[in-house]
C-alpha positions as CSV (number, residue, x, y, z in Angstrom):
1,M,0.0,0.0,0.0
2,N,2.9,2.3,0.6
3,T,3.7,2.3,-3.2
4,V,0.0,3.1,-3.9
5,I,0.0,6.0,-1.5
6,Q,3.3,7.4,-2.8
7,K,1.9,7.3,-6.3
8,A,-1.4,9.0,-5.2
9,L,0.6,11.8,-3.5
10,L,2.6,12.4,-6.7
11,D,-0.6,12.5,-8.7
12,I,-2.1,15.1,-6.2
13,E,1.0,17.2,-6.5
14,E,0.7,17.3,-10.3
15,R,-3.1,17.8,-10.6
16,Y,-3.3,20.5,-7.9
17,D,0.1,22.1,-8.5
18,V,1.2,21.7,-4.9
19,R,4.1,20.2,-3.0
20,V,3.4,17.8,-0.2
21,L,5.6,18.7,2.8
22,Y,4.5,16.0,5.2
23,A,2.3,13.0,4.8
24,C,1.4,10.3,7.4
25,E,-1.1,7.7,8.4
26,S,-3.9,8.5,10.9
27,G,-6.8,6.5,12.3
28,S,-6.7,2.9,13.5
29,R,-3.6,1.9,11.6
30,A,-1.5,4.7,13.2
31,W,-3.2,4.1,16.6
32,G,-2.0,0.5,16.4
33,F,-5.2,-1.6,16.5
34,A,-6.1,-2.0,12.8
35,S,-7.3,-5.2,11.3
36,E,-6.3,-6.4,7.8
37,D,-9.5,-4.9,6.4
38,S,-9.2,-1.5,8.1
39,D,-9.3,1.6,5.9
40,W,-6.2,3.6,5.1
41,D,-6.4,7.2,6.3
42,G,-3.6,9.3,4.8
43,R,-3.2,12.9,6.0
44,F,-0.9,15.5,4.6
45,I,0.2,19.1,4.6
46,Y,0.9,20.8,1.3
47,I,2.0,24.2,-0.1
48,H,1.1,26.0,-3.3
49,P,3.4,28.2,-5.4
50,R,3.8,31.7,-3.9
51,D,1.4,33.5,-6.3
52,W,-1.5,31.3,-5.2
53,Y,-1.5,33.1,-1.9
54,L,-1.4,36.6,-3.4
55,T,-5.1,37.1,-3.6
56,I,-7.8,38.7,-1.3
57,E,-10.3,36.0,-2.3
58,S,-10.8,32.9,-0.1
59,R,-9.6,29.7,-1.8
60,R,-10.2,26.1,-1.0
61,D,-7.5,25.0,1.5
62,V,-8.2,21.3,1.7
63,I,-7.6,18.4,-0.7
64,E,-9.7,15.3,-0.3
65,E,-9.5,12.1,-2.3
66,M,-11.3,8.8,-1.9
67,L,-9.5,6.1,-3.9
68,P,-9.9,2.4,-4.5
69,G,-8.7,0.0,-1.8
70,D,-10.4,1.9,1.0
71,L,-7.8,4.7,0.7
72,D,-8.9,8.1,2.2
73,L,-6.5,10.9,1.6
74,S,-7.1,14.3,3.1
75,G,-4.7,17.3,3.2
76,W,-4.5,20.8,4.5
77,D,-2.9,23.8,2.9
78,I,0.1,25.1,5.0
79,R,-1.7,28.3,5.9
80,K,-4.7,26.4,7.2
81,A,-2.3,24.0,9.1
82,M,-0.5,27.0,10.6
83,L,-3.7,28.6,11.8
84,L,-4.8,25.3,13.4
85,L,-1.3,24.8,14.9
86,R,-1.7,28.2,16.6
87,K,-4.9,26.8,18.2
88,S,-3.1,23.7,19.4
89,N,-5.3,21.5,17.2
90,P,-5.1,17.9,18.6
91,P,-5.6,15.9,15.4
92,L,-2.8,18.0,13.8
93,L,-0.5,17.4,16.7
94,E,-1.2,13.7,16.4
95,W,-0.2,13.7,12.8
96,L,3.3,14.9,13.8
97,D,3.6,11.8,16.1
98,S,2.4,9.2,13.6
99,P,4.5,6.1,13.4
100,I,3.7,5.7,9.7
101,V,5.2,8.5,7.6
102,Y,4.9,8.6,3.8
103,R,6.6,12.0,3.1
104,K,8.6,14.4,5.3
105,D,10.4,17.5,4.3
106,K,13.0,17.6,7.1
107,A,13.4,21.4,7.4
108,F,9.7,22.0,7.3
109,F,9.0,19.2,9.8
110,E,11.6,20.3,12.4
111,R,10.3,23.9,12.3
112,F,6.7,22.9,12.4
113,L,7.3,20.5,15.3
114,A,9.1,23.3,17.2
115,L,6.1,25.6,16.7
116,S,3.7,22.9,17.8
117,Q,5.5,22.8,21.1
118,E,5.6,26.6,21.4
119,Y,1.8,26.9,20.8
120,Y,0.8,23.8,22.7
121,S,-2.2,24.2,25.1
122,D,-3.0,21.5,27.5
123,A,-6.4,23.1,28.2
124,R,-7.5,23.2,24.6
125,C,-6.3,19.7,24.0
126,F,-8.0,18.4,27.1
127,Y,-11.3,20.1,26.1
128,H,-11.1,18.4,22.7
129,Y,-10.6,14.9,24.1
130,W,-13.1,15.5,26.9
131,G,-15.8,16.3,24.3
132,M,-14.9,13.3,22.3
133,A,-14.9,11.1,25.4
134,V,-18.3,12.3,26.6
135,G,-19.8,11.9,23.1
136,N,-18.5,8.4,22.8
137,V,-19.7,7.4,26.2
138,R,-23.1,8.7,25.4
139,N,-23.2,7.0,22.1
140,Y,-22.0,3.5,23.1
141,F,-22.5,3.1,26.9
142,Q,-26.2,3.7,27.3
143,T,-27.3,0.1,26.9
144,D,-26.6,-3.0,29.0
145,L,-24.7,-4.6,26.0
146,V,-21.8,-2.6,24.6
147,P,-20.1,-3.2,21.2
148,L,-16.8,-4.5,22.4
149,K,-14.6,-2.8,19.7
150,K,-16.1,0.5,20.7
151,Y,-14.3,0.3,24.1
152,L,-11.1,1.2,22.2
153,Y,-12.7,4.4,20.8
154,V,-14.1,5.3,24.2
155,L,-10.9,4.5,26.0
156,R,-8.6,6.5,23.8
157,P,-9.9,10.0,24.5
158,L,-10.5,9.1,28.2
159,L,-6.9,8.0,28.6
160,A,-5.8,11.1,26.6
161,C,-7.6,13.2,29.3
162,Q,-5.6,11.5,32.0
163,W,-2.3,11.9,30.0
164,I,-2.8,15.6,29.8
165,E,-4.1,15.9,33.4
166,Q,-0.8,14.2,34.5
167,G,1.2,16.9,32.7
168,K,2.7,14.6,30.0
169,G,2.2,17.0,27.2
170,S,0.9,16.3,23.7
171,V,-1.1,13.1,23.4
172,P,0.8,10.3,21.5
173,M,-0.7,8.9,18.3
174,R,0.1,5.3,19.3
175,F,-2.5,3.8,21.6
176,E,-0.2,1.4,23.4
177,T,2.1,4.3,24.3
178,L,-0.9,6.1,25.8
179,V,-1.9,3.0,27.7
180,D,1.7,2.5,29.0
181,G,1.8,6.0,30.3
182,V,-1.5,6.0,32.1
183,I,-2.7,2.6,33.1
184,R,-1.3,1.2,36.4
185,D,-3.9,-1.5,37.1
186,S,-2.5,-4.8,35.7
187,D,-5.9,-6.4,35.4
188,L,-7.3,-3.5,33.4
189,R,-4.2,-3.5,31.2
190,S,-4.8,-7.2,30.5
191,E,-8.4,-6.5,29.4
192,I,-7.3,-3.7,27.2
193,D,-4.6,-5.9,25.6
194,G,-7.3,-8.5,24.9
195,L,-9.5,-5.9,23.2
196,I,-6.6,-4.8,21.1
197,S,-5.7,-8.3,20.0
198,A,-9.3,-9.0,19.1
199,K,-9.6,-5.9,17.1
200,R,-6.4,-6.7,15.2
201,A,-7.6,-10.2,14.4
202,G,-10.6,-8.7,12.6
203,G,-14.0,-10.2,12.3
204,E,-17.0,-9.4,14.4
205,M,-16.2,-8.8,18.1
206,G,-19.8,-8.7,19.0
207,K,-21.4,-7.1,22.1
208,G,-21.0,-7.9,25.8
209,P,-21.9,-6.6,29.3
210,K,-20.0,-3.5,30.4
211,L,-16.6,-4.4,31.7
212,R,-16.5,-3.7,35.4
213,R,-13.0,-2.2,35.4
214,F,-13.9,0.3,32.8
215,R,-16.6,1.9,34.8
216,R,-14.4,4.4,36.5
217,L,-12.8,5.5,33.3
218,S,-16.2,6.0,31.6
219,N,-17.7,8.0,34.5
220,L,-18.9,11.3,33.0
221,R,-18.6,13.1,36.4
222,W,-14.9,12.2,36.3
223,C,-14.5,13.8,32.9
224,D,-16.6,16.8,33.9
225,W,-14.5,17.6,37.0
226,R,-11.3,17.8,34.9
227,E,-13.0,19.7,32.1
228,R,-14.1,22.4,34.5
229,R,-10.6,22.6,36.0
230,F,-8.9,23.1,32.6
231,R,-11.6,25.4,31.2
232,L,-10.8,27.9,34.0
233,N,-7.1,27.9,33.0
234,R,-7.5,28.4,29.2
């Protein structure tokens, strides 16, 4: 698939007259719990020739391509990326930590990474993950039987909140890095490892009763307390 993605990036550069500065994988493959049939989610930052920016009119600043083989490519113009970087945009920060990189202009990446640390805001990132956590809990945890694979999508933002609350900085893209940095309960860790293995194996994981050890992590009052704390410090 790497060859396919590299070819797609070259095609985008030619058709849109841009240069891709950085491209990486996002989503379940970058998080580390993809199955063989998981989609590919390529994300990239690009730049136009100088004259493209010399206009007072607004121009489209994203490129989106849906390609065969479940390949989803989405890119942001560098100006859009810079504006989001200034706001400490969590998805953008995660891109910079992706373990799967398809393209990287070294000079650009080093400067962009330094700026991401300069503009990093734990409060803004916490609020993003808190909102995601609350939404996922409400969507998936309101019945007695829970889709087991959804635990991973609920756990990730919840653990991200803990990561930030503990002062560890920007949330890592890799899920197991996040788990290693936050989880201290060995039994809970074993259950999480089991869910990851089942998700990687593919197939239908089915539904099951709420896992007892996850109750504290999915408690909305727990999230709300920390959200209020960080909101006051933004």
